[in-house]
C-alpha positions, 0 to 999 in steps of 0.5 A, a space after each residue: 553547548 549541547 548540539 541538537 539531533 532534531 531533523 525536520 520531517 520534510 524535504 529539507 530535512 532529508 536533503 540536510 542529512 544527505 548533504 552531511 553524509 556526503 561530506 565524509 572523508 578519511 581526513 574528517 573521520 580522523 578529526 572525529 577520533 582526535 577531537 574526542 580523544 578516542 582510544 582503541 577500546 572506543 574504536 572497537 566498541 563503535 565498530 560493533 555499534 556500526 554493524 548493528 546500525 548497518 543491519 537496521 539500515 539494510 532492513 529499512 532499505 529493503 522495506 522502503 524499496 518494497 513500499 516505493 513500488 506501490 506508493 505512487 501507483 496507489 491513490 490511497 495508502 495506509 496512514 496517509 490520513 494521519 501523516 504527510 508523505 515526508 513524515 510517513 517516510 521518516 517513520 519508515 527510516 526511524 532506525 536509520 536516522 537514529 543510528 546516523 544521529 549517534 554516529 555524528 554525535 560520536 564524532 562531535 567535539 565537546 563544547 562547554 560554551 553557553 549559547 546566548 539567550 534565544 540562539 538555537 543550538 547547532 545541528 549535530 549534522 553541522 557540528 560533527 567533525 564528519 561534516 564540519 566546514 573547518 578541520 585540521 587534516 592529519 599529516 600522516 593519514 589513515 595509514 598511520 593508524 592501527 588497522 582497526 581504525 581503517 576498518 571502522 572508517 570503511 564500515 562507517 563509509 558503507 553505512 553512510 552510502 547505504 543510508 544515503 541511498 535510503 534517504 535519496 529514495 525518499 526524496 525521489 518519492 516526494 518529488 515524483 508524488 508532486 509530479 503525479 499530482 499535476 498530471 491529471 491523465 495519470 491521476 485518473 488512471 491511478 484512481 481507477 486502478 486503485 478503485 478496481 483493486 480495492 473492490 476485490 479486497 476483503 475489506 471492501 466486502 465487509 463494508 456492505 450491509 443489506 439492512 442499513 439504508 442510511 450510508 455512513 459519512 465519507 470524508 472523501 465523498 464530501 470533498 468530491 462534492 465541494 471540489 470545483 471539478 473531478 480533476 481538482 478533487 483528484 489533485 487535492 485528495 491524492 495520497 491524502 487518505 488511507 485505504 479505509 477511507 477510500 473503501 468507504 468512499 467506494 462503498 457509498 458510491 457503488 451503493 448509491 448508483 446500484 440503488 438507483 439501478 434497482 439493485 440490493 446492497 449485496 447485488 451491488 457488491 457483485 454487479 455495481 458496475 453492471 446493474 443490468 447483469 445484476 437484475 438478470 441474475 436475480 431473475 434467473 435465480 428466482 426461476 432457477 427450477 425451470 432451467 433444464 437439467 438442473 437436478 443432480 443426485 440425491 435430490 440436489 442441484 447439478 454441480 456442473 450446472 451450478 459452476 456454469 451459472 457462476 461463470 455466467 454471473 461474470 464475477 471474479 473467481 475469488 468472489 464465486 464462493 461468496 456469491 454462491 453461499 450468501 446470494 444463491 443459497 439463501 434465495 434457492 433454499 427459500 423457493 427451490 425444490 432441490 437442496 443446494 450443494 456444499 461448497 466443497 462439491 462445487 469447488 471440486 466440480 469447478 476444478 474438474 471442468 478446468 482440468 478438462 479444458 473448459 474455459 470460463 467463457 465456454 461454461 458461461 455460454 452453455 448456461 446462457 443456452 439453458 436460460 433462453 426461456 427465462 431471458 431474451 436471447 440477447 440478454 443471455 449473452 450479456 
């Protein structure tokens, strides 16, 4: 009879392995050595294997801990479109489980009996001496064996404790995920914060195209349309999509709203949540040459005024380079009388102003005072 090492990739599978790990005792460990008639060579060889398994368990444990920090707070995580949560977590524990299977198999008694037709073979996590229901305790105990045997037991015990912690963390994440799915208020917070994070990523930027008027198909968008309510949509779609799918959802949503507000697709990237600001920036750029003190040296724009303009635009500093190079420069080259500066000059001026104590809000106010003739006063402060 050959035992099976298959573990169901669900919550019951995780709990089954944890239960088996928790049954380890010195008596069961000795039984595992006796039932397979292990000698000192076997023990020493197995000790080396356990050391390897321990390293892998430690590595996966650290990676899993890092993953767990963001897992609940993100609405979409990588590969969720392909795998259920339990299967995803099992994938992150592949080396841990592989090592445990070999350890339990190492201590499983040989059984040459044939199973009746249709009967499933027992699991190694049930048949191994490490967790067997029935065994014969050794009268003399572990102390009667050479020290190498005791060292192996201690190493296996440490391995099982580490593995149990990893598996328990997986169980905790699955249970926590189920709780969050029923908390609509928390789901809304997670959804909004995830959207805001993704808006700042490079992947979100590259989805924008200024020429394509037909938006790509978004599965998340379609699911939202068919959901009875937005809350139902959040419950059903939490952790059911990967980040790429959510980025596409955000792109389509932002572009639709921005187009209704009169923005171009590129303007939507910067001011999709504030279309009024986008229209103001467009008007200012179109009339940039009428702004006082914009001329710097050698027939180029003033780097100081450009920095003030970027701060007034209200985009994150990480997006200022894109705003300058992809939005401001093409427009100003086509219609302006002065030459635009290179980005390194702008960056140097920005750094100098920051070092001198000029805050973003102060720089934005300065620029607002310069464009009163272009925008009404109440709009320049927007």
